N, C-alpha and C positions, 0 to 999 in steps of 0.2 A: 436597466436598472437606475437608480438615481446613486449619485456617487454620494460617498459623505464627507465631514466635516469642510475641512478648506479647500478652496480651485484643484484639480488635477493638474500633476504637472505629467507629461506623458512626452514620450520620444518619440515614436509611428504608430499612428493607427492605420490598419487596412481593412478596405473595402472589399467587395467582392469587384468591384467594377475595375480596380486598380492591383490585382493580383501579378499579372502578367508583368509588369513592372516593377518588381519587389525585388531587391535583392539581399544577400543571397537569396534562392530558391526556396518558396513555402515549403517546408517537409511533407511528404507521403500523409504522415497521419495527423497534421494539423490539416490540409487539404478537404482529409478524409470527413473532419469532424467539422467542418465550413459544408462541404457540400451536404454530408446530411443534416443540417440546419433547414438548407436550400427546398430538400426533398420534403422535409416535416414540413414547411412553410405550403410549399404548393398542396402536399396532400390535405392540409386544411382548409384551403380552400385561399390561401395568400399567393401574393407575390414579394417574389426575395426582389426587395430595396438598397439601398445605397450606405444604411444606418454603419456605421462605423464602431465596431464589437470586437476587432480585436486590436492588442495593443502587441508593439515587440517593440523589446527591452533586454538588455542584460538583465536577469534577475537571479543570476549566482554568481558572477564574479570575475568568470572565464574569458569574456571578451566577445561573448559570441551572442547574437540574436536568441530569447528565448518567446514563445508567445502565450499572452494570456486572453481567453476567449470569454466573453461574456454574451451569454445567453439573453441577457435581459435586456443586451443592447441591441442585439437585431433588429433590424426593421424586416417587418412581415408585414407590409402592405396590404390591409386589407382586412387581416388579423390580429390590428393591435392587442400586447400583452398575451400570446400567446404561449411565449416562453418566462409568462414573467406571473405565472397564477398565485396569486394572494401576497404580493409582494415581494415574496424570495424567490428568484433565477438561480441556476447554475453558476458557476466560476471555474473553470479549469484552466490551469498553467503547464506548457510542454517545455519543456526543458531539452536543448539540444546541443549534442555533442559535436565531435573535431568532424567525422563523416557527415554532416548535415543530419541525423538521423535524428528524431525527437522519440521522446517518449513523456508521459502523464506523468505528472509528479503532485497533481493537487486538484481537488474536484469537490466541490461543496455549493450547499444550496447557501447565500445570504442576502441579506436585504439591502448589502449598499460592500463597494469599493472603492479604493482609489489606489492610483501608484504615484508614486513620488520619485523626482529625477533623483540620480547618484549611482554611484558605480560601488555594486550594484543600485540595480533600481528598486525601492521599496512598495511591499505591498501591503495595504491596511484592509480589512474587513468588519464588516458587521454583521452582524447575526441577532436572532432573536427566539424566548420561545427555549424548548429545553437544551437546545444547541450551545446554548449560554452553560449548561453543566446541570447538576443536583441541587433541588430545590430552588429552579428557577421555572417561573409562572409563562402561561403565554406570551405575555407583556415586557418580558427582561425583555434587555437589549444589550448588545454588548458589542466589544468592537478592541482586535490588536492587531498587531504590525507582524507579519509573517519571516519567517527567515528561515534561510538554505541553509541544511546541516549536511550535505554531501549525500545525502541521496533520498531528500524530500525538503517537505516545507513544516516545519513548526511554529508554534506563537513565540515570540520573543518577547513582547512587552505590549500591557494595555495601554492602550491609546486616547483611548476618550468614554464617553457617555453618550452611546451612539442615540438615545431618546433624547440629548437636551441637542445634539448636532454642534458642540465645539470641541475645542482641542485640549488633552490635559497633558500634565508631566507624564513623560515614561515613566512606569514602573514597573515592579513586576507580573507577569501575565496570570493576575487571580481573576478577571473577569469571566473568562471561558471556564475557569475551572474552580467551582469553589470548593474553599477548604471545607475538610473531615470536621463533623461535629466531635466535638472533647469526647476522650475516653476511646472513641476508634482511631483505625488505622490512617496514618497521614495522610494527605493527596499527593499525587502524582509532582513531582519535577520535571525538568527538561527531559525529552529521549535522551539515554543514554548516548553515546557517540557510537557510528557505524563502526562493521566489524568490517577487514579488509579481506582478500584470499589472501593469505600467504606468501611468499614467494616461493616455499620448497612444497607448497600443498600437491601439485599438480606433478611433478615426478615422485613423490615418497606416495602417493596416491597409486600410478601406472604402478609404481614396481610393487605396492602389497598387493596390488589388484591381479596380475601376473602369478604372483607365489601363492596365491590361493586358487585361482583356476588350475594350476598346477599340482597343487596340492591332493587336488581331489581328483584328477584325469593327468597321467604324462602326457596323454596325447593335447592336452591344452597346450604344449607349449607350441605348437603349430600356428593357432588363434587368438591365442589370451590377448598379445599384445592390440590385432585391431578390435576385439572385444571390449580390452581397459580404456581405450581409446572411446568409444562411441559411450561407455560406462559415465564417463569424464563427462561428454556433453549432455549428460543428465544435471550434473552437478552444475554446468553452466546455466540450464534451462532455468533450474530451480532457483535463481541469483533473487531477484523478486520477492519474492513469496518468502524468502532466509530471510532476506532483509528485515522484512513487515514483520516477521514473528518475532525475532531478537529485537524490533524495535521498539516493541507492545510490553518488553519485558520492564517490571518495575526494576529501578536500582537498589531496592534494599527490601529485603523482609517485611513485614508488615505495613510498605509502600501499598495505598490502594494506587490504582488507574481509571479515573472515570471515563463514562465512554467518551463524553467529548472531548477530551483529553485523547483518546485514545485514536480517535477520527481523526486528529491533528498527526499525531506522531505517523501514522499508517498514511502519508499524502498521497501516495500512488493510486490509493484503491479510487475507483468509483463508487461512492456510495450512495444506494438506495434512499429513498425520500422517505422507505417506510420500510422495516425490517420484516425479511420474506413470511416470518413466522411467529406468532404467538412466542415458543422458547426462546426467541433471539432477540437483542437487543437492536442491534446492526446487520445488516447483512451488505454487499455489494459486490463489486467483481476487480480479480488483479487480474489483467491478464486471459489467462484460459480457466485461473483462477475462481470459484466460489468463495467469498469472505463471507465467515459467519462469525458473530462475536454475542455470547453468553452473557448474563449477570447485568445487574442496573441497583444502583447509580453507578457502580464499579462493576468494571469488566472483570469476569470470571475466568473466560477460554478464548482464545482465537483460534480457529479453524481455517486452514486453506484444503480446497478438496477440489477433484477434478475428475471427467469421467468422459468417456465416448466409447463409442458402438466400435468391439473387432481392434481394437489400436493400444499396442503396447503402453505403459505407463511412461512416459517420457521425462520424468522428477527422481532425482534424489536429494530429498532435502536434510536426510542427516549428513551423506558426503557433504553436502555445502557449507551445513554448520562447521562440518569436524575440518574443512578447509578452510574455514575464519580464527582457527582456534580453539571452538567450543571442544569443551569435553564432555562427549556421553556415552555412559552405559548402561548397557541393556539390563534391564531391572525381572524383563518378563515377554513372552514370547511366545504365540501362539497358531501352528498353522490347521488351514482350513482343506487344505489339496494342495497340488501341484502349482506354483505361481500366486496363493490368496494368503494370506497372513495379515497377523497383526503384532506390532511391539509395543514395548514402553520402554522408554529410556530416560535415566536420573541426566540433567543436563545442569554444567554449570560453567557460563560466560564472562566473561571479561566487563567486569564494572554495574554486572546484572544480579539480581538475585537468582536462587537455584530454580529449578522448573522443571515442570517433567513433561514430558515430550511425546504423542503418543502416535502412530505414525500402521496406516491400512496400507494393502494391495491388493489389487485382485488384476488377475489379469485373463481377459476373453479366453475363455475354453474357445470356441468357434466363431467364425464371422460377425454373425448377427447381435452377440451376445455384449452384453456392457461389461469394458474396463473401468478402474476408479484408481487413484491414488488421492488419500488423504493423509495429513499432518494439522495434529492438535497442540496448542500450547498452554499450557495454565498458567495464569497469572496471581496465585497467590503467594508465590516467592518462599511459599516450603518445598525442601526435599524429599522426593515420592520415596518410601518404604520398598524394599524390593521384593517381587510377587513371585510363584512357583515359576521356578526354574526351568526352563525347557527349551532343548535344540532347533533352531529351523535352521537347516543345513542345507535345503533343497539351491544348487545352485542361482536359480532365479531369484531368492530371497538373497543374495550379494549386498551386504552393506559394509564398508571396509569401516 
């Protein structure tokens, strides 16, 4: 992939030939991605070369090396351009924690990028076409600088007109998100600050959880603590999906969130080049969740869906939101049998417009049947009205 604007300033570039010399060790998830490129190259009839396609820099400011992988710079000998179709290629950024574990927090199809030295290092990107926002034509090009917001990379400033190939003075990031027409809702501003799990959330959850189980049966006193600890693990497993849903919300009622802006807010999602169905404006993956976005040019809903055969759903997005200080009021509930339900909540989160959250779950009745878990959030900024009241009291439906 060609890098745009001025010369690229990078700290450490890594090729497959020097991985053994890298310090600290390359995190497993990054190595897996690199090995996958080797496999895809070989499967296509090529041979892994010595191209430098990995940049190791501190992109978050925590003093640890993170990793940027540019598939367009991968040298597949004999199959040039394999990972650079139509002049665009995928760039992924992996952030590393104190235990040297990495997670993918950014992934997008770009026409160019560059890394600027600094503390932290800055990443500037260039796109074209629909990725530049509503009203963009196939030839539209735009460029912006990414900024770390504590859980992902959003766009901070527009940095150039990539079609002219020259730098411009930093200004508000409007290149990738076009302003809404007069008389319509306002265009989205920066993503709201991330919400963190409150210090008292776990002990409060465990106490409320135990009280709930014991209220159903006195015998639960013998096993409630163990079950509640397992229920809390579901909240932890829901962290990435919950943070993404909360990051998608508009800051105020009447504010539209264009799909292009939403993709940047949800930097941890690996977006597909094309939506998985006609009804969607974008789709991708976040861990084990399938992510889907409806609405265009402004996003209308964002959904996280998981499915597996014979497994109990391992998530609790409602609990994860409440642990972050979000107020959720159940306004509708419908049961379809033991372990299968659909619930609707009215939500209020700090720094965000009111929202509607719909959660559905099904526990497989047999080992060869499908289980699913899904959460859909509405981005209209309007508080939902209560539906028909119905109690869902099956213990498998526990939502504290």
